[in-house]
NUDRENGU-766238 format. One record per residue (C-alpha): residue number from 1; residue in three letters; y, z, x. Coordinates in steps of 0.5 Angstrom, whole numbers, padded with zeros to 4 digits. Each point is the difference from the previous one (the first is absolute). Layout:
N
(rec NUM; "ala"; (Y; Z; X)) ...
//
This chain:
163
(rec 1; "met"; (0000; 0000; 0000)) (rec 2; "ser"; (0007; -0002; 0003)) (rec 3; "thr"; (0006; 0006; 0000)) (rec 4; "leu"; (0008; -0002; -0001)) (rec 5; "glu"; (0001; 0004; 0007)) (rec 6; "gly"; (0007; -0001; 0001)) (rec 7; "ile"; (0002; -0003; -0007)) (rec 8; "ile"; (0006; 0005; -0003)) (rec 9; "his"; (0002; -0005; -0006)) (rec 10; "ile"; (-0003; -0006; -0003)) (rec 11; "arg"; (0006; -0003; -0005)) (rec 12; "ile"; (-0001; -0006; -0004)) (rec 13; "asp"; (0007; -0004; 0000)) (rec 14; "asp"; (0000; -0007; -0001)) (rec 15; "arg"; (0007; -0001; 0005)) (rec 16; "leu"; (-0004; 0003; 0005)) (rec 17; "ile"; (0005; 0003; 0006)) (rec 18; "his"; (0007; 0000; -0002)) (rec 19; "gly"; (0005; 0006; -0001)) (rec 20; "gln"; (-0003; 0005; -0004)) (rec 21; "val"; (-0006; -0001; 0004)) (rec 22; "ala"; (0003; 0000; 0007)) (rec 23; "gly"; (0005; 0005; -0001)) (rec 24; "leu"; (-0002; 0005; -0006)) (rec 25; "trp"; (-0008; 0001; 0000)) (rec 26; "thr"; (0000; -0002; 0008)) (rec 27; "asn"; (0004; 0006; 0002)) (rec 28; "glu"; (-0002; 0004; -0006)) (rec 29; "leu"; (-0008; -0001; 0002)) (rec 30; "lys"; (0002; 0000; 0008)) (rec 31; "ala"; (-0004; -0006; 0000)) (rec 32; "thr"; (-0002; -0003; 0007)) (rec 33; "arg"; (-0003; -0006; -0002)) (rec 34; "leu"; (0002; -0004; -0007)) (rec 35; "met"; (-0006; -0005; -0001)) (rec 36; "val"; (0001; -0005; -0005)) (rec 37; "ile"; (-0008; -0003; -0002)) (rec 38; "asn"; (0001; -0007; -0003)) (rec 39; "asp"; (-0004; -0006; 0002)) (rec 40; "gln"; (0005; -0005; -0002)) (rec 41; "val"; (0006; 0004; 0003)) (rec 42; "ala"; (-0005; 0001; 0006)) (rec 43; "thr"; (-0001; -0008; 0001)) (rec 44; "asp"; (0007; -0002; -0001)) (rec 45; "asp"; (0005; 0001; 0007)) (rec 46; "thr"; (0007; -0001; -0004)) (rec 47; "gln"; (-0002; 0006; -0005)) (rec 48; "lys"; (-0003; 0004; 0005)) (rec 49; "ser"; (0007; -0001; 0005)) (rec 50; "leu"; (0004; 0002; -0007)) (rec 51; "leu"; (-0004; 0007; 0000)) (rec 52; "arg"; (0001; 0001; 0007)) (rec 53; "met"; (0007; 0000; -0001)) (rec 54; "val"; (0001; 0005; -0005)) (rec 55; "ala"; (-0006; 0005; 0002)) (rec 56; "pro"; (0005; 0005; 0004)) (rec 57; "gly"; (-0001; -0001; 0008)) (rec 58; "thr"; (-0002; 0008; 0000)) (rec 59; "val"; (-0007; -0002; -0002)) (rec 60; "asn"; (-0006; -0005; 0001)) (rec 61; "thr"; (-0002; -0005; -0005)) (rec 62; "ser"; (-0005; -0003; -0002)) (rec 63; "ile"; (-0001; -0006; -0004)) (rec 64; "ile"; (-0008; -0002; -0001)) (rec 65; "thr"; (-0005; -0002; -0004)) (rec 66; "glu"; (-0005; 0004; -0005)) (rec 67; "glu"; (-0005; -0002; 0005)) (rec 68; "thr"; (0004; 0003; 0006)) (rec 69; "ala"; (0001; 0005; -0003)) (rec 70; "phe"; (-0006; 0003; -0002)) (rec 71; "ala"; (-0003; -0001; 0006)) (rec 72; "asn"; (0006; 0004; 0004)) (rec 73; "ile"; (0000; 0005; -0006)) (rec 74; "ser"; (-0007; 0002; 0000)) (rec 75; "ala"; (0000; -0001; 0009)) (rec 76; "gly"; (0004; 0006; -0001)) (rec 77; "lys"; (0005; -0004; 0004)) (rec 78; "tyr"; (0006; 0004; -0003)) (rec 79; "ala"; (-0002; 0007; 0001)) (rec 80; "gly"; (0005; 0004; 0003)) (rec 81; "gln"; (0006; -0005; -0003)) (rec 82; "arg"; (0004; 0001; -0007)) (rec 83; "val"; (-0001; -0006; -0004)) (rec 84; "phe"; (0003; -0002; -0006)) (rec 85; "val"; (-0004; -0006; -0003)) (rec 86; "ile"; (0003; -0005; -0004)) (rec 87; "leu"; (-0003; -0006; -0005)) (rec 88; "lys"; (0002; -0004; -0006)) (rec 89; "ser"; (-0005; 0001; -0005)) (rec 90; "pro"; (-0006; 0005; -0002)) (rec 91; "val"; (-0004; -0006; 0000)) (rec 92; "glu"; (0000; 0001; 0008)) (rec 93; "ile"; (-0001; 0007; -0001)) (rec 94; "leu"; (-0006; -0001; -0004)) (rec 95; "asn"; (-0002; -0005; 0006)) (rec 96; "leu"; (0000; 0006; 0005)) (rec 97; "leu"; (-0003; 0005; -0004)) (rec 98; "asp"; (-0006; -0005; -0002)) (rec 99; "arg"; (-0001; -0001; 0008)) (rec 100; "gly"; (-0001; 0007; 0001)) (rec 101; "leu"; (0008; 0004; 0001)) (rec 102; "pro"; (0000; 0007; -0003)) (rec 103; "ile"; (0007; -0001; -0003)) (rec 104; "lys"; (0001; 0005; -0005)) (rec 105; "arg"; (0007; -0001; -0002)) (rec 106; "ile"; (0006; -0005; 0000)) (rec 107; "asn"; (0006; 0000; -0002)) (rec 108; "val"; (0003; -0007; -0004)) (rec 109; "gly"; (0007; -0001; 0002)) (rec 110; "asn"; (0004; -0007; -0003)) (rec 111; "met"; (-0004; -0006; -0003)) (rec 112; "ser"; (0004; -0005; -0002)) (rec 113; "ser"; (-0001; -0003; -0007)) (rec 114; "arg"; (-0002; -0008; 0002)) (rec 115; "asp"; (-0003; -0004; -0004)) (rec 116; "asn"; (-0006; 0002; -0006)) (rec 117; "thr"; (0001; 0007; 0002)) (rec 118; "glu"; (0002; 0007; -0005)) (rec 119; "val"; (0004; 0006; 0002)) (rec 120; "ile"; (-0005; 0006; 0000)) (rec 121; "lys"; (0005; 0005; 0003)) (rec 122; "gln"; (0007; -0001; 0002)) (rec 123; "gly"; (0001; -0006; 0006)) (rec 124; "ile"; (-0008; 0000; 0000)) (rec 125; "ser"; (-0002; -0007; -0002)) (rec 126; "val"; (-0007; -0002; -0001)) (rec 127; "thr"; (-0004; -0006; -0001)) (rec 128; "thr"; (-0007; 0001; -0004)) (rec 129; "glu"; (-0003; -0001; 0007)) (rec 130; "glu"; (0004; 0006; 0003)) (rec 131; "lys"; (-0001; 0004; -0007)) (rec 132; "ala"; (-0007; -0001; 0001)) (rec 133; "ala"; (0000; 0003; 0006)) (rec 134; "phe"; (0004; 0006; -0001)) (rec 135; "lys"; (-0005; 0002; -0005)) (rec 136; "glu"; (-0006; 0000; 0004)) (rec 137; "leu"; (0004; 0004; 0006)) (rec 138; "leu"; (0002; 0005; -0006)) (rec 139; "glu"; (-0008; 0000; -0003)) (rec 140; "arg"; (-0002; 0001; 0008)) (rec 141; "gly"; (0005; 0006; 0000)) (rec 142; "met"; (0005; -0003; 0005)) (rec 143; "glu"; (0006; 0004; -0002)) (rec 144; "ile"; (0006; -0004; -0001)) (rec 145; "thr"; (0008; 0002; 0001)) (rec 146; "thr"; (0005; -0004; -0002)) (rec 147; "ile"; (0006; 0003; 0004)) (rec 148; "arg"; (0006; -0005; 0001)) (rec 149; "thr"; (0003; 0004; 0005)) (rec 150; "pro"; (-0002; 0006; 0004)) (rec 151; "ser"; (0005; 0004; -0003)) (rec 152; "asn"; (-0003; -0002; -0007)) (rec 153; "thr"; (-0004; 0005; -0004)) (rec 154; "glu"; (-0007; -0001; 0001)) (rec 155; "ser"; (-0003; -0004; -0007)) (rec 156; "phe"; (-0007; -0003; -0001)) (rec 157; "leu"; (-0003; -0007; -0002)) (rec 158; "lys"; (-0005; 0002; -0005)) (rec 159; "leu"; (-0005; -0004; -0004)) (rec 160; "ser"; (0004; 0000; -0007)) (rec 161; "asp"; (0006; -0004; 0005)) (rec 162; "leu"; (-0006; -0005; -0001)) (rec 163; "ala"; (-0001; -0001; -0006)) 
//
């Protein structure tokens, strides 16, 4: 069984690295590394460059595929670090869980309105596939918070939000 050694926070935010993440969250968590896990972004040099430009210079930045993330986390590569993981979708979380990462808690920040999405909470719009992934995660006992910034009150995503 894999561990999450070094992983201090996992957040879904479709903007990935931006002001809230780079400033508020990274500082609050005292993160030493921002890790973006997304197959499309990890293979797009332009997007990677843009994300690295907005990341704080005080932290390391990894922009990697799900496969690389699973291998590195499973191998304990981040032991002793304070890694803040950011993904775009609950589908990616489900994929990592299915590979064997023992993820127990995630935070959902922003999921923008797109074609074929519905709003389930303020600032969180999901496709049918994302909604199904959230349901599956909750049914497996994952705790899902919906805190926009570190100073906001903790709130939780519940199955009733997905009805």
